[in-house]
N, C-alpha and C positions, 0 to 999 in steps of 0.2 A: 512339413517343416511350420514351425510355429511363426504369424509375423514377429518382428523386432521388437516391435512397439508392446506385443504379448511377454517376450523375453525382461522385459526392462523392469517390469513386476518384479522380478526374481533378484534383481538389483540393488532394491532400496535396502539403505543400511537405516539402523533406527538406534537410538542415543538417549540415555538420561541422566548424565553426568558430564561435567565438565561442559556444560552448555553456555557457557561466558569464551568459549574457543569463536571464531570467527569461520562463516561459511563463505561460498557464492556459487549464486544462480547465475550462467552467462548461457547466450546468445549468441550471435558472430557480430551482433553489433548492441547491444545493451545487457549490463551486467549487474546483480544484485549484491553488495557485501554487508552483513551483519553479522551480529551474533546468532548463536545456534538457540537465546533463550528468546529469541526474536525481537531485540532489541537491536543500534543502531547510535551505537557511542561513538561520540568522536575522537580517533583515528588515526593514523597514521604518522608519515614522517616527510616526504616529497614533499605533501598542500599537507600541510600542518593540520592536525583534525578532521581533515575531511576528505579521507581517503574513504571512508565509509559509504554506505546510502546506497542510487543506482546511479549509473553513468555509462553513458551514449557517447562512445567515442568519437568527436574529440571535445565531449561537454560535459560535465554533471550537470545530471537532472533533478535527485531530491536528494534530500537528508536524510529520507524516512519517514513511513508513516506507521499509522496506530489505531486501535481499536479500542471502543469503552462500548459498554450497555447502558442506556441512560437518555432520556429525554431530554437533556440542552447539559448544556458547556457549565453551568454552576452544579451540576448533579451527575455529572458522569462518572462509571465505574471502571477505567481501564484496565485493560486486561495487565495482570503479573505477569514477571517472565515466566516463558513456558516450562512445562515439566518433561516435556520430551520432542525428538527434534529428528524428522527423518527424510535422507536426501536422496535421490535418484540420479542418473544421468540425464534427469531433463527437468527436475521439480526440487523443491523443497516444498518440507510441510512442517508447522509449529501445529503442538499438542499444548495448549493450556488448560490450567487449571477453572473450575467454576467459576463464575460468578453472578451473580446474584440470579443464582438458581441458571444457568445458564453455562454450557461448555463448549467449545468453541474452539478451532482446529480452522487454520490459513494453510492456503496451499500458491506457491510462487510458482513462478515458469516465465522462461523468454521467448518469444520467438525468434525460432532459428535467423532468419534474417531481415527482420523488420528492428528501428529505431523505437521497440516498446516492450512493457513485460503487462504481464495477467496479475492479479492477484482475487485469487477466491476465497470466503471466508463466509465458512460453516457453520452453522447453529442449530444446538440440540438441547430446546429448553425442558425443563423438570416441571413438571405438572402437580401440584400437591391436591388430595383427594376436594381443598374448597373451590379449584379451579376447575372443575366440571364443564362451570359453562363457558368460559375462556376455552378450552380445548373444542367444543362444540363450533363456538361460533366463528373460530380463527380469529384468536386475538392476536394482533400485531404486535411484531417486537420493536423496539424503538433504540436503536445503535446511532454512534458517532464513529466515523473514521475518518482522523486528518491525515494531510499530505505535508511536508514540508518541504518548498524547493530550494533550491539550491544552486541556481544556473551558472555555472562558472566552466571557463577552459580547462583543460588539463594543465598536467603539470610543466612549467616550463612556457608555457603561453604569455605570460608577460612576455616576454622576450620579442614575439611579434605584435607586438600593441595590441594585446589582448586582456582589455579592462574589467574587472568582475564591477558590476553597477548593483543597486537597489531589486530585487526580483518584483514584479507587480503581479496581479493576479483581475479577472472578469469572470464574470460569466458569457458564453458566446450568444445567447437567443435564450426569448425565452420560451422559443418553443423545441427548443432541448433541453430540458430540467435537468439541471446536475454539468452539463459540460461548461468547462472550466477551461478556458487560454492562460496560462501565465509564460513572463518574458522576463530577459533581462534588460534592465531599462538603460543600457550602455550596449550592449552586445547585441547581433538579431538570433539570440539563442529563442527555442519556445518547448514547450511543453502544454500537453491537450489529454488531462483525467475526463474520464467520463464511466457512466455506470452501465452494463450492456443488456440489453430491454428484457430481457430472458427473467432478469433480477425481482421482475416484478416491483421493484424498491418504490416506494411513494417517499421523495424528498421533499421534505417539509421545509427544509432553510440551507442552504450556502450559507457561512460563514467564512469572511477573507480577512485577512488580519496579520500586522507585520510581530503584534505581541500576542500571540495565540499560540497555547503550550499545550501537548500533550504528557506524557510521563516521562517525557526526556526535552532539556534544550539543548538546541547542537548550537554550533557557531556558523557563524556564515550571514549572508545579505537575503539569504530567504522568505517568503511568505507562508502563512497555513490558510491552510483551504479543508474545512471542517465542514463534511455532509451530515447533517442530521436527518436522520431517515426511519420510515416503518416500514419493517420487513412483515410479510403472510407468512404466518405460522401453518404447515397445514395438521392436521389434526396428531401427528404423530408428534410434535413439537417441534420438528425439525424447520427450520429456512436457513435460505442465502444469501450472498450478494457478490456480484461480480465487479472487479472493475481492469480499466485497461489505461494506463499510461502510457500515451505516445511524445516523441521527440525531435526536434529535430535541429541542427544549428546552421541555419540558413533563413528560413523562412518559415510562417506560422502555416502557411498553405500546405506543407509537405507534414507538418506535425498534426493538422486536422485530416489530414488525408489517409 
């Protein structure tokens, strides 16, 4: 009998039409809601404009996350809407049109029993004949990944006195480059963002601002966290980076753990 993980591969569904339809990736505690083109538009009625993004009951964690190719925020080329969407019982994959000679795929999944989710970006760089030297030397790929927090309680939580305060964020330590702690200024709601070491990404800068936006501007009192990175590219033009975002509705230490 083949393992269940193998059979999941045969349950994958792919589509390239009506990609403005919503999708959900869910574990038991955390779930992601966006549209199949990779966007996170303001949506929903119970909590107006706030039902999309990343939730980890009983709180919302993020409004969304976006990627661009470029060396800095003034010259970044954000990914356009995806032109193919794939879903399986455990993950979702977005396939994007090529940007600046780079094809990008994004895979998102939520661990079954943890207040966290994982997003991996895979890159295929197209080398032109004049780029032979860059191919040999393993030239780095500059990318920007932007997360927008929106830490707040679920629908009707204001009836038990929960307040939605302005989100804040900071780097956790100089010894752990790219590890960021975000929190709500009124409630003990926390999120921690980080890059898995296997990505071997060089974090040049982490920009934290309330007025910083990617390709979408969302509702709420969140803060933006932008990672400016260089990714090592192999001889075949391939690169990848994986982020983990965890959360807690009670304590920073739980999110860090």
